[in-house]
C-alpha positions as CSV (number, residue, x, y, z in Angstrom):
1,M,13.4,38.6,-5.9
2,N,12.8,36.8,-2.7
3,P,14.7,33.5,-2.7
4,I,12.4,31.3,-1.6
5,I,10.2,32.6,-4.2
6,S,13.2,32.2,-6.7
7,A,13.7,28.5,-5.6
8,I,10.0,27.6,-5.4
9,L,9.0,29.2,-8.6
10,P,11.0,27.1,-11.0
11,V,9.5,23.9,-9.3
12,F,5.9,25.2,-10.1
13,L,6.9,25.9,-13.6
14,L,7.8,22.5,-14.2
15,I,4.5,21.3,-13.2
16,L,2.9,23.4,-15.0
17,A,4.8,22.4,-18.0
18,G,3.7,18.8,-17.2
19,V,-0.2,20.4,-17.3
20,I,0.5,21.8,-20.5
21,M,2.4,18.6,-22.5
22,R,-0.4,16.5,-21.1
23,A,-3.0,18.6,-22.4
24,R,-1.4,18.5,-25.8
25,S,-0.8,14.8,-25.8
26,F,2.8,15.3,-25.7
27,P,4.7,13.0,-26.0
28,G,1.4,10.9,-25.9
29,D,-1.1,9.6,-23.1
30,G,0.7,6.5,-22.8
31,F,3.7,8.3,-21.9
32,W,2.8,9.6,-18.4
33,G,1.6,6.4,-16.4
34,P,5.0,4.5,-17.1
35,V,7.1,7.7,-16.2
36,E,5.6,8.1,-12.8
37,R,5.9,4.2,-12.1
38,L,9.8,4.4,-12.9
39,T,10.2,7.8,-11.1
40,Y,8.3,6.3,-8.1
41,F,9.9,3.0,-8.2
42,V,13.5,3.3,-9.4
43,L,14.7,7.2,-9.5
44,F,13.2,8.4,-6.5
45,P,14.2,5.8,-4.4
46,A,17.5,6.2,-5.7
47,L,17.9,9.9,-4.9
48,I,16.4,8.7,-1.4
49,V,19.2,6.5,-0.4
50,V,22.5,8.2,-1.9
51,T,20.8,11.4,0.3
52,L,20.7,9.3,3.5
53,A,23.7,7.2,3.0
54,R,25.9,10.4,2.8
55,A,24.3,12.6,5.2
56,N,25.6,13.2,8.5
57,L,23.0,12.3,10.7
58,G,24.7,13.0,14.0
59,A,24.6,16.7,13.1
60,L,20.8,16.6,12.7
61,N,18.3,17.4,15.3
62,I,16.3,14.2,13.9
63,V,14.0,12.6,17.0
64,P,12.4,16.2,17.9
65,M,11.8,16.8,14.4
66,A,10.3,13.0,13.8
67,V,7.9,13.6,17.2
68,S,6.5,16.9,16.1
69,L,5.4,15.7,12.2
70,V,4.2,12.6,13.6
71,A,2.3,14.2,16.4
72,T,0.9,16.6,13.8
73,L,-0.2,13.8,11.6
74,L,-2.1,12.1,14.3
75,I,-3.8,15.0,15.6
76,V,-5.2,16.2,12.3
77,T,-6.0,12.6,11.6
78,M,-8.2,12.5,14.8
79,G,-9.7,16.0,14.3
80,L,-11.0,15.1,11.3
81,L,-12.6,12.0,12.3
82,L,-14.2,13.6,15.2
83,L,-15.5,16.7,12.9
84,R,-17.2,14.0,10.5
85,P,-20.7,14.7,11.6
86,V,-20.0,18.6,11.5
87,L,-18.4,17.9,7.9
88,K,-21.5,16.2,6.5
89,V,-19.5,13.5,4.2
90,G,-19.8,9.5,3.8
91,G,-17.4,7.4,4.8
92,P,-15.2,7.0,1.1
93,A,-15.1,11.0,1.3
94,L,-14.3,11.0,4.5
95,T,-11.2,8.6,3.4
96,S,-10.2,11.4,1.0
97,L,-10.5,14.1,3.4
98,V,-8.1,12.5,5.5
99,Q,-5.5,11.7,3.3
100,G,-5.6,15.3,1.5
101,A,-5.1,16.6,5.2
102,I,-2.0,14.5,5.4
103,R,0.0,13.1,2.8
104,M,2.3,15.2,1.1
105,N,3.9,15.8,-2.5
106,T,7.3,14.5,-2.1
107,Y,8.4,15.7,-5.4
108,I,7.7,19.4,-4.6
109,C,9.2,18.8,-1.1
110,L,12.5,17.3,-1.9
111,A,13.2,19.7,-5.4
112,V,12.1,22.7,-2.7
113,A,14.5,21.6,0.0
114,G,17.6,21.0,-2.5
115,A,16.9,24.6,-4.1
116,L,16.7,26.4,-0.8
117,W,19.6,24.4,1.5
118,G,21.3,22.3,-1.1
119,S,22.3,18.7,0.4
120,A,22.0,20.1,4.0
121,G,18.3,20.4,3.1
122,L,17.9,17.4,1.2
123,S,19.4,15.2,3.8
124,L,16.7,16.5,6.5
125,A,14.1,16.2,3.6
126,A,14.8,12.7,3.4
127,I,14.7,12.0,6.9
128,A,11.7,13.6,7.1
129,V,10.3,11.4,4.1
130,A,11.4,8.2,6.2
131,V,9.3,9.3,9.1
132,I,6.5,10.8,7.3
133,V,5.8,7.7,4.3
134,P,5.1,4.7,6.9
135,T,2.9,7.1,9.2
136,V,0.6,8.4,6.7
137,N,0.5,5.4,4.6
138,V,-0.3,3.2,7.8
139,I,-3.1,5.8,8.4
140,S,-4.5,6.1,5.0
141,V,-4.6,2.1,4.6
142,I,-6.5,1.8,8.1
143,V,-8.9,5.1,7.7
144,L,-9.8,3.2,4.1
145,A,-10.2,0.0,5.6
146,R,-12.5,1.7,8.1
147,H,-14.8,4.2,6.2
148,G,-14.0,3.2,2.6
149,T,-15.9,0.4,0.4
150,G,-13.1,-1.7,-0.2
151,G,-13.5,-3.8,2.9
152,S,-10.9,-4.2,5.9
153,A,-7.3,-4.7,5.7
154,S,-5.4,-7.0,8.5
155,P,-2.8,-5.9,10.1
156,D,-0.4,-8.4,7.8
157,A,-1.7,-6.4,5.1
158,I,-0.8,-3.0,6.1
159,A,2.5,-4.3,7.3
160,W,3.4,-6.5,3.7
161,S,2.0,-2.7,1.7
162,L,4.8,-0.9,3.8
163,L,7.4,-3.6,3.4
164,R,6.7,-3.2,-0.2
165,N,6.7,0.6,-0.5
166,P,9.8,1.8,-2.5
167,L,10.5,4.9,-0.6
168,V,10.4,3.0,3.1
169,L,12.5,0.3,1.8
170,A,14.8,3.3,0.2
171,S,14.7,5.2,3.4
172,L,15.8,1.8,5.5
173,L,18.9,1.3,2.9
174,G,20.0,4.7,3.0
175,I,19.8,4.9,6.7
176,A,21.6,1.3,7.2
177,L,24.4,2.3,4.7
178,N,24.9,5.5,6.6
179,V,24.9,4.1,10.4
180,T,27.0,0.8,9.4
181,G,29.8,3.2,8.0
182,I,29.6,1.6,4.3
183,H,27.9,5.0,2.6
184,M,28.1,4.8,-1.0
185,P,30.0,2.3,-2.9
186,P,32.3,3.6,-5.2
187,M,30.8,2.4,-8.5
188,L,27.4,2.4,-6.7
189,G,27.3,5.4,-5.5
190,P,27.7,7.6,-9.2
191,M,25.3,5.3,-11.1
192,L,22.7,6.2,-8.0
193,D,23.6,9.6,-8.2
194,I,22.5,10.0,-12.0
195,L,19.3,8.2,-11.5
196,G,18.1,10.6,-8.5
197,Q,19.3,13.6,-10.6
198,A,16.6,12.5,-13.0
199,A,14.1,12.0,-10.2
200,L,12.5,15.6,-9.5
201,A,12.5,17.0,-13.2
202,L,10.2,13.9,-14.4
203,G,8.3,13.7,-10.6
204,L,7.0,17.1,-11.3
205,L,6.6,16.9,-14.9
206,A,4.4,13.8,-13.6
207,V,2.8,15.8,-10.7
208,G,1.3,18.3,-13.5
209,A,0.5,15.7,-15.7
210,A,-1.9,14.2,-13.4
211,L,-3.6,17.0,-12.2
212,N,-7.3,16.7,-13.0
213,F,-9.0,20.2,-13.2
214,S,-12.4,18.8,-14.4
215,A,-12.7,17.3,-11.0
216,V,-12.3,20.5,-9.0
217,W,-16.1,21.2,-8.9
218,S,-17.0,17.8,-7.4
219,D,-17.5,19.2,-4.1
220,A,-16.3,22.5,-3.8
221,R,-17.4,23.1,-0.1
222,A,-15.4,19.8,1.0
223,I,-12.4,20.6,-1.4
224,G,-12.4,24.2,0.2
225,H,-12.3,22.9,3.5
226,N,-9.2,20.4,3.0
227,T,-7.1,22.6,1.3
228,L,-7.4,25.1,4.4
229,T,-6.7,22.4,6.5
230,K,-3.5,20.9,4.7
231,L,-2.3,24.4,3.5
232,V,-2.9,26.4,6.7
233,I,-4.1,24.6,9.5
234,T,-1.6,21.6,9.6
235,P,1.3,23.5,9.0
236,A,0.1,25.8,12.4
237,I,-0.3,22.5,14.2
238,A,3.2,21.5,13.1
239,F,4.8,24.6,14.2
240,G,3.1,24.4,17.7
241,F,4.5,20.8,18.1
242,L,8.2,22.7,16.7
243,E,8.5,25.0,19.0
244,L,7.5,22.7,21.9
245,F,9.8,20.6,21.2
246,G,12.7,23.2,20.8
247,V,13.1,22.5,16.7
248,E,14.4,25.6,14.8
249,G,16.1,27.0,12.0
250,M,16.3,25.0,8.8
251,T,15.4,21.7,10.7
252,A,12.0,23.4,11.3
253,A,12.0,25.0,8.1
254,V,12.3,21.6,6.2
255,A,9.3,20.0,8.6
256,L,7.0,22.7,7.8
257,L,7.8,22.4,4.0
258,F,6.3,18.9,4.2
259,M,3.3,19.9,6.3
260,A,2.6,22.8,4.3
261,S,2.9,21.1,1.1
262,P,-0.1,19.7,-1.3
263,T,-1.2,16.2,-0.9
264,A,0.2,13.6,-3.3
265,T,-1.1,12.5,-6.5
266,S,-0.5,9.0,-5.3
267,S,-3.5,9.6,-3.2
268,Y,-5.7,9.2,-5.9
269,I,-4.7,5.8,-7.1
270,L,-5.1,4.4,-3.2
271,A,-8.7,6.5,-3.2
272,K,-9.5,4.3,-6.5
273,Q,-8.1,0.9,-5.3
274,N,-9.4,0.9,-1.5
275,G,-13.1,2.3,-1.9
276,G,-12.6,6.1,-1.1
277,D,-14.0,9.2,-3.0
278,A,-11.6,8.9,-6.3
279,E,-13.4,12.0,-7.9
280,L,-13.0,14.1,-4.6
281,M,-9.5,13.4,-4.2
282,A,-8.7,14.2,-7.5
283,G,-10.0,17.5,-7.0
284,I,-8.5,18.0,-4.0
285,V,-5.1,17.4,-5.2
286,T,-5.3,19.7,-8.0
287,V,-6.5,22.8,-5.7
288,Q,-3.9,22.1,-3.2
289,T,-1.5,22.1,-5.8
290,A,-2.5,25.1,-7.5
291,V,-3.0,27.0,-4.3
292,S,0.0,26.2,-2.9
293,V,1.9,28.5,-5.3
294,V,0.7,31.2,-3.0
295,T,0.6,29.8,0.2
296,L,3.7,27.7,0.5
297,P,6.3,31.1,0.0
298,V,4.4,32.6,2.5
299,I,4.5,29.7,5.1
300,L,8.5,29.2,4.2
301,T,9.2,32.9,4.6
302,L,7.4,33.3,8.2
303,A,9.3,30.2,9.0
304,W,13.0,31.1,7.6
C-alpha cells in the first residue's frame, strides 16, 4: 500500500470511530464537549510545547515556509472578499466561506505529519501551527466583525483573543524554551510527553463526533465551491509560493499538508458566537472532512 495512504487512513478511521460513537450516544452526549475542551486547552498545547522545545529550529527552513503560508492565506481571503458579488452570498455566509477556506484541522495535520515524517515532521508542523493559528484567527475575527451579525471587534479585543488562545501560548512557550536553551526540564518534560500522547487520539475522535451530516444540504452550492477552494485551490496557491521562495522536500510537504487539510471543527463555534452562518459552517466542516479522505493523499503524493 502507498505509504502516504497507510499513514493517512488510520487518522480518518479514528475520525470515523468518533462519528460512530457519537451516533450511538457512546459513552454519552455529555462526554464530547468536555473532551474537546480538555484536548484544546490541555493535551494539544502540551504536545506543541514539547515538540517546539525539542526541535532543531536552526536546521529548519522556517522563514520561507512561514512567508509562503501567510501569503497564501491572505491571497485566498482577499480573493473571496472580492468575489462576493459573484458568489451572491450574504455577510454571515461570507464569513463562513472565509473560515472554510483558510482554517485547518490541526489534529489531522499533526497526526499525519507525525505518521509520515516522525519527530522532524512534528517539529515542522508545530512551527506551521505557530504561524497559521494567529494569522487565521486575526483574519477570521476581523471578517466576522465586518460581515457577521455579532457586531464589531476592536483591535484590543482581537489582541486579547490571541493572547488567550492556548495554541498561540503553547507555541510561544515552546519556542522560548528552545531558543533559551532550557528545552524540557527533567520532570516537566515526561509529564507533558504523556499528555501530548493522548492529544491526537482524543482530538481525532472529537473531530468525528463534531461532524454534522444534517447540515450538508444547508447550501450545497456554496459548500461545494468552498470545498474546492480549500482542498484544491488553496494548496495550489501555496505550492506556487513555496516554489517561488525555494521551499522544498519535507518542509514543502508539511506546508501543503496544512493548506490541503479540511477546515477546523472549531470554526462552527466561532461562527455561532460571532454572527456567522453556523449552519453553513457545519456543512462545510463535514463535507471537507469527508472529501479530504481522497484529496489529501493525492496532494501529498504529488508533493512528496
